[in-house]
N, C-alpha and C positions, 0 to 999 in steps of 0.2 A: 354328778357322776359318783358312783360308789367308790369309797376310798380303800375298800378291801382288796388285797392282792392275793390272799389265801384265807381259806376257812377250814377249820377243823372243829369237830364236836360243836359246841355252841359259841365258839370264839372266832375272832378274825384277826388277821395281821393286816394292818393298814398303813398307808402312806398318805399324807395330806399335802395338798397343793400349797406351794410357797412356804413350806415348813422351814424351821431354823436348823442351822448346822449344830453338831456334826450329823452326817447322814445316819438316820435311824428309822425304825418302824415302831408302831404302836400295837401292842397286844391288848385286845379289848374283848370284854364279855361280862357276864354276870359276876360281880365281885372281883373282876380282873381289870386292872388298868396299869400297864407297864410300858415304859419306853425302853427299847433295846437298841444300843448303838451297833451299827453294822460291822465296823472293823473289830472292835474289842469284844462285842457281845455283852458288854456291861449293861446291866438292867437296873432301872429305877422304878419302883412301884411295888404293888402287891400282887402276888400270884403264888400258887403252890409249886413246889420244886419240880414235880413231874410234868406239869403243864409248861413251865418255863423251859425245861430241858427239851421237850418236844418242839417248842417254838424255835429254840436256838438251833436244833438239828436241821429244821427246815430252812432257816435263814442261812446257815452255813452251806447247805447243799445248793442254794439258789442265790448266793450273794451277788454274782455277776449280773443276773437278770434284775435283781432288786435295785442295784446301783443304776442300771439303765432307766428303770422306772423313776427313780429318785431324780435323775437329770431331766427326764421328759416332763415331769410334773412341775418343773420350775422351782424346785426347792432352792432355797438360798444357799450360797456357798460360803 
């Protein structure tokens, strides 16, 4: 199954099955590999500021749904 929960431009925001806590998503694409925590929006990795801001805005607007998906995919707590 595809791990992407959202796509924009040539990037994807993904959740992986059985992933480690804290709840987070991965922003992935050419030259982009960032882990973004859901609660704090803290980011680890490399990405240009405009792309990171766009990803954070989408995450903020969809945080409840993302947490539902996190729980459904058996992410570790």
